[in-house]
C-alpha positions, 0 to 999 in steps of 0.5 A: 496762593501759598499752601501752608506746607509751602510756607512751613517748608520755605520759612521753616528753614530759617533759624528761629523759635516759632512753632508751625502754628505760629508761622501760619498765624503770622502769615494770616495776620499779614495777609488778612488782618484788618486796617490799613498801614504798615506792618512793623516787626520789633526783633527780626534775628535771622528773619523767620517771622519776617519771612512769614509776615512778608510771604503773607502780605506779598500774597495779598499785595499789601503793605511792606514789613518794616523789620526793626532790629539792630542785628547784634543780638541781646546785649551785643552778644552776636559776633559779626551780627545777623544782618547778612544772614537776614538779608540773604534769607529774604532774597532766597524767599523772594520777599526782599521787595516787601521787607524794609530792614530798619537796622537800629534799636527799637527806640531809635527807630521809633523816633524816626517813625514819629516824624513820619507819623505813619499808621501801623496795622500790625505790630509784632513784638519779639525783641528783648524779653526783659519787662522794661524793654517789652514795655518800652517797645509797646509804649513807643509803637502802640501810639502808631497802631490804628484803631482796629489794628492788631498787636501780637507778642511772642513768648507771652509766658516769659515774665516780660511779655507776660506782664505787658500783655496782662497789664496793657492788653487784658486789663486796660480796657483798650483792647478786645478780641484777645487770643492765643496761638501757642506762645503768641498772644494777640489782641485788637486795638478797640475799646472793650465792651462789657462782654470783652472785659469779661472775656479778658478776665477769663483770659487773665485767669487762664494765663495765670493757671498756665504760667504757675507753678510751671516755668514758661519754658517748660510749657508745651504748645499742645498743653496750652492749646488743650486749655485755651480755645483759640478764638480767631477773628472772623477774617482769619477763620478760614486759615488752619493753625 
């Protein structure tokens, strides 16, 4: 069993923008999440979140992580790309057998995935934060997410993810058990009953209060967590975030 401190020490060395609690959440979702199917990550960069997912699923001997990233950065901004460092980081952690790199853009990978029509139990979206790109990633990949599977978005107070989470998760009635851990928003793909719809409306209100008039990048996780009481799924309650 991987101790929380071991995970934070090992994966924490990889360059990336995740809080400690977010790293532990991703590990727990990969390890304990419901359903059967692949784990798909949209946006890997140098592999910080990939490592957390892979360490979790490896510990439970579950499905592989399909890490989708063209490794050239936003608008081709990273000289030389990031795939070399990504691959090296996976090897250092000993999780390369649980990671399947998909080195292409999300929309191109979705075309190939559609031919396989393989189920996904955990969809982690952390690619471009432009609204049209976040929306495209969600629409393209959500069709493969199994009923009862989990979708999670990073930086959910940035304008793009913020709008997609509100429109497609909290307002749609097609997702329930919504929750937040620091900047990650997540929900379960299952029809929301009256109780869950009310809960989603409360989450919408809380998110609007947190976002405005402050800019998302000025929000501190500790402030968010004082206001939002995290309600993790029963399968994750043994984990401490």
